[in-house]
N, C-alpha and C positions, 0 to 999 in steps of 0.2 A: 515339566522341569525346565524347559528352554524359556517359557514365558516367566516362570518365577526368577530365573536368572536374570533376565532383562529387567524386570521390576527392580531386583536388588542392585543392579548396576545403576539405574537411575537414582535410587536412594543413596548410593555410594558416590554420586556426582560424576559418574563416568558416561561419556557419550556412546550412544548406540550406533552400531553399523546398520547399513541399509536393510539386511535380512532380519536383524533383531527388531528394528523399527517397524517393519512390515508386520511381523507377528504381533507386536504390542498393539499396533494400530487396529488390526483385525480381531484379535482375540480377547483383549483386556475389556472387562466390563467398564462402561462409562464412568461409574463413580470412582473406580480404581485409577482411571486415566485422569480424572479431575483431581484426585488427591495427590498424584504424582506431580501433575502440572502446577498445583498450588505450592507444593514443596520447592519445586525449582524456582517458582516466582519469588519465593521469600528469600532465596539465596541472592537474588539480585535486588529485591526491593522489600525490606523488612521494616519500612517506616510507616506502612498503612496508607500511603498516598496513592491515589489513582488520578492520573492526569487527563486533560483534554485541551484542545486548542480551539480558538475562535478564528476561523478563516472563512474564505469564499472560494468556491470552485467555479471559475470562470472559463468557459470554453470560447476561444477566440473565433472558431469557425466549426461548423458541423459538416463541412464539405470534406469528403473522404473517398479515396479510390481503392481502399484495401478490401472493401466488401466482406468485412468479418461477419460470420454467420451468427454470432452471439450478441451482435450490437443493434439495438433498436434506435440509436441516437442519430447515426450518420445520415447524410443525404448525398447523393451523387451530384457531380457538378451539373449546373443547369436545372436542378430540381427546384420547383416553386418555393419550397421550404428551406432551401439552402441559404446560408447567411455567413458574412464575415462581419464581426463586430466592429462598429465604428468607434472612433475616439471619444465621442460624447457619451455613448452608452457605457463604455469601459469606465470613464471618469465617474459617472453616476454610480456605478457598482463599487468602485473603490471608496468613494465618499460614504456610501452606505456601510461598507465594511468597517471604516474607521469610527464612524458614529456608533456602532455596535461594539466597539472595543476590540476589534479584530486586529490581528498582527500579521496575517499571512495571506497572500494571494496565490492560490493554486491554479495554475494556467496549463491547460492541456486540451487538445481538441483533435479534429480530423486531420488526415493526411492530404492537405489541400495541394493540388498539382501546380498552383500558381503562386503560392506563398513560399518564398525562399528564405534562407537564413538571415539575409539583410532585412527583410520585413519584420522578423521576430526580434532581431537585435535593435531596430528602431523602436519597436514597441517597448521593449525592456528599458531603453534608455529614457523614453518619454515618462514611463511609470516612476523610475528612480528619480528623475529630475523634479518631478512634482511631489513625489511621496517617498523620500529617502528612508523613512522609517518602516516602509512595508517591505517584508521578506518575500521575494519571488520564488516560489517552489514550483517549477514547471518543466515541461517538455519531457515526456517519457522516453525511454530508450527506443521504441520504434519510430517516434517522431524525429529523433536525432538521426537514425538511419535513413529515414525518408529524405530529410533535409540534405544529408551528405550525398545521396544519390541525385537529387535535383542539382546540387551545386558541383557534382563531380569532384568532391573532396573526401576527406576521411571524417569519421564521426568525431575524432579528437579535435580536428579543425573547427567543426561546428560547435562543440562544447566550449572550446577556448573563446570563440567569438561571442557566444551568448554569455558566458561567464564575464567577460570584460564589458559587456553591455549591461549587466546587472543581475544575471541568473545567479541565485544564491544556492539552491539545492534542486535536486531532481526527484520527483515521485517515482515509484516502482510500477507504474501502470504498464499494461502491455505484456506482463509477464504470462498471464493466463496460466498454462502449464508448460514449463520449460522442457518439453519433450517434443521433438519435431513431428513424431507420428501424430500426436494430438493437434499440433499447430497446423499440420497439413489438412486436417479435417475441418477445423473451425476458423482458420485464419491463414489460408495458404499464401496470401500476398503480403503478409506482415513479416517483420524481422524474424529471423530464425532464433532458436534458443541461444545459440552461441553468439549471435550478433547482440542480443539483449545483454548477455553477460559482459561481453567486451565493452559495450558502452559504459556499464557500470564500473568496469575495471579502469577505463580511461578517466571517468569522472573522479574516481579515487585518486589516480595519479595526479589530477590537476588540483587536488585538495578539497573537492566537493563531497558533501554528504548526501546520501540517498536513502530511500526506503525500499523494501522488497514486498511484493504482493503475490497473491495466488488467487485465481478464480477457478473454483472446482465445481464439478457436477454437471459436465458436459459429456464428453465421450472418453474421458481418461479412466484408467484402471487404478485400483489402490496402489499397486506397485509404482505406477507413473506418478502418483501424488507424492510417494516417498522419494522418487527420483528427483522431482521438483525441489523438495526440501534439501535433498542432499547437495544439489547444485548451488542453492542459495548458501547453505552452510559452508560449502568448500570455498566459495568466493569470499565469504566473510573471514574465513580462516586466513585467506590469502591477503586481504587488503583492509579489512575492517570498515567497509564503506557504508554499511546499513545501520541506521539508527533504530529501526523498528521493522516488524513483519506484520503485514495485514492480510489475513485470508478472508475471502468472502465467497458466496455461493452464486452460481449462474442463475440469472433471472430470465426465464425463457419467453415471457409474454411479448408478443409483437416483434420478436427478432426473425430474421430471415430463416434461421435453422429450426424454428419452433415446430412447424408441422412434421417435418422429417423426423426430427428428434423424438417427438412424442409418438410417431408411427413405429419407431424403433424400439419403443418401450421406455423411453426417458421419462423420469419422474423428478420433480423439483426436489432438491435437497431439503431434508427435514431439519428442524431445529436441533434434534439429537445428532444428526450427522454433522452440522455445523460445529456444535460444542465438542464433538469427538475430534474433529480436525483442529479446532483451536487449542484443545488441551494437548493434543499430540505435537502440534507445532512448538509449544513452549518446551516440551520435553526434548524434541529432537534438535531444535535449533539452540543448542546450549551456549552458543557464542553471540546470540543477539539479545540485547538487554530488554527491549521493550516489545511486547505483543499486544496488538490492538484488537479490541472487541468491536464488532460492526453493528451499530444500531440501524444503519441506513438499509441493510438488506434483511436484518433479522428482527428489527423492532427493538425497543428500549428494554423490555423485560428480559428477552434473551441475552441481550447485551449485558445486562446486569448480572445474570446468572454467570456469564463468561468471566466476570471479575473473580469468581471462586474456582474457576478452572484454568488459571494460568495468566489471564489478561491483566495488565496493570495500566492500561490506557483505554479511554472511552472514545477515542477518535476525535472527530471534528464536530463542532456545533454546526458547521456547514450551512452558512446563510444562503447558499445556493447550490443545487445539484441538479444536473440535466440528464445525465448518461443512465444511471440505474432507474431514475424516475420514468424514463422513456419506455422501459420495459414493464411499467405498471407497478413498480415497487416505490410507493410514495410515502414511507414512514417519515414523520416530521417530529420535532421536539423543540424545546426551548432550553436556554442556559439553566434556568431554574429547575427544569425537569432532569437535566443531566446531573446537576449537583445533588438533588434529592435522591436519585437512584443510586448515586455513588455512596452517599451517606447511608441509605437504607441498606445497603450491602455490607456495611460496617467499615467503610473506608473514608479517607479524607480527600475531598476533591480540591484539585489545584490546577490552575491554568498553566499552560506551557508554551514554549515555542517549538520550532521544528527540531532543534537540538536537544529537546527534552529538559531545558533550563526552566525552573519554576520562575513565574513572573510575579512581580509585586502589583500593587494596585495601579501603578502608573505604566504597567507592561514592561517593566525593566527586569532583565534577568537577575535572579538572586546568585551571588557568588557561590562557587562550590557545587552547583547543581548542574545536571546535564550529562550526556553520554561522554565517555572518554575520547580523547583525540584518536584519529585513525592510526593504525600502526600498533595500537595497544588492544585491539579487539580480542585477540587470542589471549593475552595475559589476563585481561579482565575476566573472560569467560572461565579460564581455568581457576582463577582465584575464587570465582563466584560459586563454582560447582564442586569445589574440593573440600 
C-alpha cells in the first residue's frame, strides 16, 4: 500500500520524502520506475527534443595529493607520468575543439600542491583573450576548496577571482556521494559533503550556474544514495544553482581501491542498476530540469535506453576524456552516432550550450531556450510537476 501511495504521489506531481523515495527505489520494478520517470520528464520537456553538447574535457594537470581510492587518473608529485599541460598543448586542444564545432572547454584536474589560484586565473585570462567565444566550464568544488586552503582564503574569494578571470560555470565533479561516512572511506583527504555544497551555494550567490553529479557503486548504501539526492534537491530548492544532474557508476579497474573493494565483495554496477538510478533521479529531483544519460560509462546503447527512462540529455560528444578512460572504460562515439541514437529512440537531436540553450548552425543560442534564471528553480519545478 505504501509503495502504491508513493507511485500515486509521483503521478500527481508531488515530491517524495526520503523514506518514500527509498522504498520506491528499492521495491518498484524497473519498468515502473522508467514509466514514472518518463512521465516526469514530459512535464519538463514535452517537445521531443534531446540535447547534447560538443566540448572537450581538458585536465590541466594529473598531479594530485588527495589519493582518492576510486581514481585511476591521478599521479603523485614527482611521479614519472605526472604532468602540467603547457600553453602550446592547451592551445592545440582548443583549436581542435573549435574546428570540430565545439563551444565549451571543460577544465578540471588534480589537486596540485604547487598551482595556486593565480595560476588558474592567468590560465583563464589567456584562454579568454585568445578565444572569447569559448565557454569555460571548470574547477569542481573540491578544487576550489583546495585552492582556498593553499591561498589561506575563502572558497568565495577563489570563485570570485576565477570568475573575474573568465570562469563561466562550474561542473559538479567531486560530489561522489555527499555523505561523509562514504567520503571517509573513498576520499578522506577531499572536500567534505558540506564543503562541496557550500561552494555551490557561493557560486549561486555570485550568479554562476553549475551542474550536480553522483558517482555510485563504491561502498555506499541505498539509503546513502537517497541522502545524496536529498541534499542536491534541498540546495536546488534553496538557490536554483543546478542546470542538470548527471549520475554515473564507479569504474573500478586500475584504481587504488580495486583489490580491497573486490575482496570485500564489490561488484561493478550493472546496466540495470544504472538505469534504476537514472530513472529514480528524475523522479526524486523534481526541481532539476535536465537529467543526463551517460554513454561514457555505460556505452551508447544503454545511454539510448536512458532516454526512455527520464533522461533528456545525451551529455557531451567529449572530444577528449582522460579520467574514466584511465579506469579502463573507453567507450567512444561520434557526433553522427549520437544523433542517430537519439533519432532511433524517437527524439529530435539538438546541440546545446551549458545553459541548455539550443544552438543554431553558427553555434548561437536560439532565443527563448535554456534553463530559467536562478531564483526561479522552485517556481519552475512546482509548475512543471503540478
